[in-house]
C-alpha positions in Angstrom: -6.9 23.4 0.3 -10.6 22.3 0.6 -11.4 18.6 0.5 -15.0 17.4 0.1 -14.0 14.4 2.2 -11.3 13.8 4.8 -10.6 10.3 6.2 -8.7 10.1 9.5 -6.8 6.8 9.5 -5.4 4.7 6.6 -6.4 1.2 7.9 -8.8 -1.0 6.0 -11.8 1.0 7.2 -10.5 4.3 6.0 -9.0 3.0 2.8 -12.2 1.3 1.8 -14.3 4.4 2.3 -11.7 6.6 0.5 -11.6 4.2 -2.4 -15.3 4.2 -2.8 -15.6 8.0 -2.6 -12.8 8.5 -5.2 -14.0 5.8 -7.6 -17.8 6.1 -7.4 -18.3 9.7 -6.5 -15.2 11.0 -8.4 -14.6 13.3 -5.5 -11.3 14.4 -3.9 -10.5 12.7 -0.6 -7.6 13.4 1.9 -6.5 10.4 4.0 -4.6 11.5 7.1 -2.5 8.8 8.8 -0.5 9.0 12.1 1.9 6.2 11.1 4.5 6.2 8.4 2.6 3.7 6.3 -0.9 2.8 5.1 -2.7 -0.4 5.9 -3.2 0.0 9.7 -2.6 -3.2 11.5 -2.7 -5.3 8.4 0.6 -3.7 7.2 3.3 -6.1 6.2 6.8 -5.6 5.1 10.1 -7.4 4.3 12.6 -7.5 7.1 16.3 -7.2 6.7 16.6 -10.9 5.8 14.0 -10.5 3.0 11.3 -12.3 4.9 7.7 -11.0 4.6 6.4 -10.3 8.1 3.1 -9.1 9.5 4.3 -6.1 11.6 1.3 -6.0 13.9 0.6 -9.7 14.4 -0.7 -12.4 12.1 -3.7 -11.5 9.8 -5.5 -14.2 8.0 -8.4 -13.2 5.8 -11.6 -15.2 6.1 -15.2 -14.4 5.4 -18.6 -15.7 4.4 -19.4 -12.4 2.8 -18.9 -12.9 -0.9 -19.2 -9.2 -1.7 -16.4 -8.3 0.6 -14.2 -11.1 -0.7 -14.8 -10.0 -4.3 -14.4 -6.3 -3.5 -10.9 -6.8 -2.0 -10.3 -9.2 -4.9 -10.3 -6.2 -7.2 -7.0 -5.1 -5.6 -5.3 -8.5 -5.1 -5.2 -12.1 -6.2 -6.2 -14.4 -3.4 -3.9 -17.3 -2.6 -5.8 -20.1 -1.0 -4.8 -20.6 2.6 -6.6 -22.6 5.3 -5.3 -21.6 8.7 -4.4 -24.1 11.3 -3.3 -23.5 14.9 -1.7 -25.8 17.4 -1.8 -25.2 21.2 0.7 -26.6 23.7 -1.1 -28.4 26.5 0.5 -30.9 28.9 3.6 -30.9 26.8 1.8 -31.8 23.6 0.9 -29.8 20.5 -2.7 -30.4 19.6 -5.2 -28.7 17.3 -7.1 -25.6 18.3 -10.0 -24.9 18.4 -11.3 -27.9 20.3 -12.3 -30.6 17.8 -12.6 -34.4 17.9 -8.9 -34.6 17.0 -8.0 -32.3 19.9 -9.6 -34.3 22.6 -8.6 -37.7 21.1 -4.9 -36.5 21.1 -5.2 -34.9 24.6 -6.7 -37.9 26.3 -5.3 -40.6 24.1 -8.8 -41.7 23.0 -10.5 -42.7 19.8 -13.9 -41.1 20.3 -16.5 -40.8 17.6 -18.4 -37.5 17.2 -21.3 -38.9 19.2 -19.0 -40.0 22.0 -17.3 -36.6 22.0 -20.7 -35.0 22.6 -21.3 -37.3 25.5 -17.8 -36.7 26.8 -18.3 -32.9 26.8 -21.9 -33.1 28.1 -20.7 -35.1 31.1 -18.2 -32.4 32.0 -20.2 -29.2 31.2 -21.2 -27.3 34.3 -24.9 -26.4 34.3 -25.5 -22.7 34.9 -28.7 -20.7 35.4 -27.2 -17.5 34.0 -24.1 -16.9 32.0 -22.5 -13.6 32.7 -18.8 -13.9 32.1 -16.3 -15.6 29.8 -15.5 -18.1 32.6 -19.2 -19.0 32.7 -19.2 -19.6 29.0 -16.2 -21.9 29.1 -17.5 -23.9 32.1 -20.9 -24.3 30.6 -19.5 -25.6 27.3 -16.5 -27.8 28.3 -16.3 -28.0 32.1 -13.6 -27.2 34.6 -10.7 -29.4 33.4 -10.7 -28.3 29.8 -11.4 -24.7 30.8 -8.2 -24.8 32.9 -6.1 -26.5 30.3 -7.1 -24.2 27.4 -8.7 -21.0 28.5 -8.1 -19.8 32.0 -4.4 -19.0 31.9 -4.4 -17.9 28.2 -7.1 -15.4 29.0 -5.3 -14.1 32.1 -2.2 -13.5 30.0 -4.1 -11.9 27.1 -6.2 -9.6 29.2 -4.4 -9.3 32.5 -7.6 -10.3 34.4 -9.4 -13.4 35.4 -12.0 -14.7 32.8 -14.6 -14.3 35.6 -14.1 -10.5 35.3 -14.7 -10.1 31.6 -17.8 -10.4 29.6 -18.9 -13.3 27.4 -17.6 -12.0 24.1 -14.0 -13.1 24.6 -14.4 -16.9 25.0 -17.7 -17.1 23.1 -15.7 -16.5 19.9 -13.9 -19.8 20.2 -16.0 -22.6 18.6 -16.4 -26.2 19.8 -16.5 -28.7 16.9 -17.8 -32.3 17.1 -15.9 -33.4 14.0 -12.3 -33.8 12.7 -12.1 -30.4 10.9 -8.9 -28.8 12.4 -9.1 -25.6 10.4 -9.1 -22.6 12.6 -11.8 -20.9 10.5 -14.6 -22.5 8.7 -15.6 -19.5 6.5 -16.4 -20.2 2.8 -13.7 -17.7 1.6 -10.3 -17.9 3.1 -6.9 -16.7 1.8 -3.9 -14.5 1.8 -3.4 -11.6 -0.6 -0.8 -12.4 -3.2 2.3 -10.4 -2.5 1.0 -9.2 0.9 -1.6 -6.9 2.5 0.5 -3.7 1.9 0.4 -4.3 -1.9 -3.3 -4.8 -1.7 -3.7 -1.6 0.2 -1.5 0.3 -2.2 -3.7 -0.8 -5.0 -6.8 0.5 -3.2 -5.5 4.0 -3.2 -4.1 4.3 -6.8 -6.9 6.7 -7.7 -5.6 10.2 -8.4 -8.6 11.6 -6.4 -6.9 10.2 -3.2 -4.2 12.2 -1.4 -2.4 10.5 1.5 -0.8 12.5 4.3 1.5 10.2 6.4 3.2 10.8 9.8 0.4 13.2 10.7 -2.0 13.0 13.7 -5.4 14.2 12.5 -6.2 15.6 15.9 -3.3 18.0 15.6 -4.4 19.5 12.3 -8.2 19.1 12.6 -8.7 22.9 13.1 -6.7 23.8 10.0 -8.1 21.3 7.5 -11.1 22.5 5.5 -13.5 19.7 4.6 -17.1 18.9 4.0 -17.4 15.5 5.6 -15.1 13.7 8.0 -14.8 9.9 8.3 -12.9 9.3 11.6 -11.4 5.9 12.3 -9.1 6.9 15.2 -9.7 6.4 18.9 -13.0 7.8 20.1 -11.7 9.2 23.4 -8.9 11.0 21.6 -11.3 12.7 19.2 -13.2 14.1 22.2 -10.0 15.1 24.1 -10.7 12.4 26.7 -13.7 14.2 28.0 -15.1 11.0 29.7 -11.7 9.6 30.5 -9.3 7.4 28.6 -10.7 4.1 27.3 -8.9 1.0 28.3 -7.2 -1.2 25.8 -4.9 -4.2 25.9 -1.7 -3.8 24.0 1.0 -6.2 22.8 4.8 -6.3 22.5 5.8 -8.1 19.3 9.3 -9.7 19.5 10.8 -10.9 16.2 13.4 -13.6 16.0 15.1 -14.9 12.8 16.6 -18.3 12.7 19.1 -19.8 10.2 16.8 -22.7 9.4 13.9 -23.3 7.0 11.3 -24.2 9.6 10.8 -23.3 13.3 7.5 -24.9 14.3 4.8 -27.3 13.0 2.1 -24.8 12.3 1.8 -21.1 11.3 0.7 -20.2 14.8 1.3 -22.1 18.1 -0.6 -21.0 21.2 0.9 -21.3 24.7 -1.9 -21.0 27.2 0.0 -22.2 30.2 3.7 -21.9 29.5 5.9 -18.8 29.1 4.9 -15.2 29.3 3.9 -14.9 25.6 0.6 -16.1 24.3 1.6 -17.4 20.9 4.3 -17.7 18.3 3.7 -17.0 14.6 6.0 -18.3 11.8 5.4 -16.0 8.9 6.6 -18.2 6.0 3.9 -20.7 6.9 1.3 -17.9 6.4 2.7 -16.5 3.2 4.1 -19.5 1.5 7.4 -17.7 1.0 10.5 -19.8 0.2 13.6 -18.8 2.1 16.5 -20.5 3.7 15.9 -18.6 7.0 12.7 -18.1 9.0 11.3 -15.3 11.1 9.0 -15.8 14.1 7.0 -13.4 16.3 6.3 -13.8 20.0 3.4 -11.9 21.5 3.6 -10.5 25.0 0.3 -8.8 26.1 0.6 -5.7 28.2 -1.6 -3.0 29.7 0.0 0.1 28.1 1.0 0.9 24.6 -0.5 0.9 21.1 -4.3 0.3 21.5 -5.1 -3.1 20.0 -7.9 -4.8 21.9 -10.8 -2.9 23.4 -11.2 -4.0 27.0 -14.3 -6.3 27.3 -15.9 -5.2 30.6 -19.2 -3.7 31.5 -17.5 -0.6 32.9 -15.6 0.0 29.7 -18.7 -0.4 27.6 -20.6 2.1 29.8 -17.7 4.5 29.5 -17.8 4.2 25.7 -21.5 4.8 25.7 -20.8 8.3 27.0 -18.6 8.9 23.9 -21.3 7.5 21.7 -23.7 10.2 22.9 -21.0 12.8 22.0 -20.7 11.3 18.5 -24.4 11.8 17.9 -24.0 15.5 18.3 -21.3 15.8 15.7 -22.4 17.1 12.3 -20.9 15.8 9.1 -18.7 13.3 11.0 -18.9 9.5 10.7 -17.1 7.3 13.2 -15.9 4.0 11.7 -13.7 1.1 12.7 -12.4 -0.7 15.8 -10.9 2.4 17.5 -13.8 4.8 16.8 -16.4 2.2 17.6 -14.4 0.6 20.5 -15.0 -3.0 19.4 -13.0 -5.9 18.0 -13.4 -6.3 14.2 -12.3 -9.0 11.9 -11.0 -7.7 8.6 -14.0 -8.7 6.6 -16.3 -7.0 9.1 -14.3 -3.8 8.9 -14.6 -3.7 5.1 -18.3 -4.6 5.3 -18.9 -1.8 7.8 -17.1 0.7 5.6 -19.0 -0.4 2.5 -22.3 0.0 4.3 -21.3 3.4 5.6 -20.5 4.6 2.1 -23.8 3.3 0.7 -26.0 4.4 3.5 -24.5 7.7 4.4 -22.2 9.0 1.6 -23.7 7.9 -1.7 
């Protein structure tokens, strides 16, 4: 059967494009998905105890993009949620990112915002050139805070020293000279009522959309007849690893359910220096679900496995640039999303990119 449009991948990027094509263009679109479900990494489900979990790690929606917030709001009711994270340092659980409250608790002080600025400035390491994530941290907060919060966490997360990865990793963590302990400061923040999977299911209710699960697009690409392809899978896989396999960091998610109502003091607790895992998520504190038991998730970063985080080094970026040149040669194919574009995307940025692609290239 011929489809005017085929979307490879049923994550947020693919579903957004498919929904727009089906709704605005009133065209047939086939969505091909390797996994047994839609939603990509935002997929959530109820475990055997009836607790709603995020199967691929915690996802908290936050954005300053009103259009994206309202677009997704067509498919879900947003429950207000202001994310807060604690980190275990020197045996204490203190707020993260680094705020006035964080340093006051860590050093048993009562600084004002002005005094915090002086405190940080006195410890920051002057640098003529900032090339790596280590340089970023040292130039912002100095050696001691870098070691307490960033060095070991980054080593666990990426398997390499912060001095060997580019500035993007640690640059994403803000430093606040106030008492705002929210993890995000975006204008719009929330959780989809009933979960992300329900939201994604609502996005593909249009009868113009057909979804083919448990199917690797690269195995059927030569037998599917289509006019335009929107590809959201791994770039190197699409080109049969012509320029080698792109490096990713993967994660083992270990779930544990406890016969108690609460496990920890925050939805997410980071462990930069202790244990092999990087953080623990308690899902009920994300979703607001009431249940006599609670389920947590420990995250153990690893080198091999499902591709989650593009590796942030100059060599990897140069390798991906070779694939970008291949993409430019493809006709009627659009590459979209974190795997196809080999970059980390927040959820709102994924949807924004998909909406822009539809308007600019597919309308």
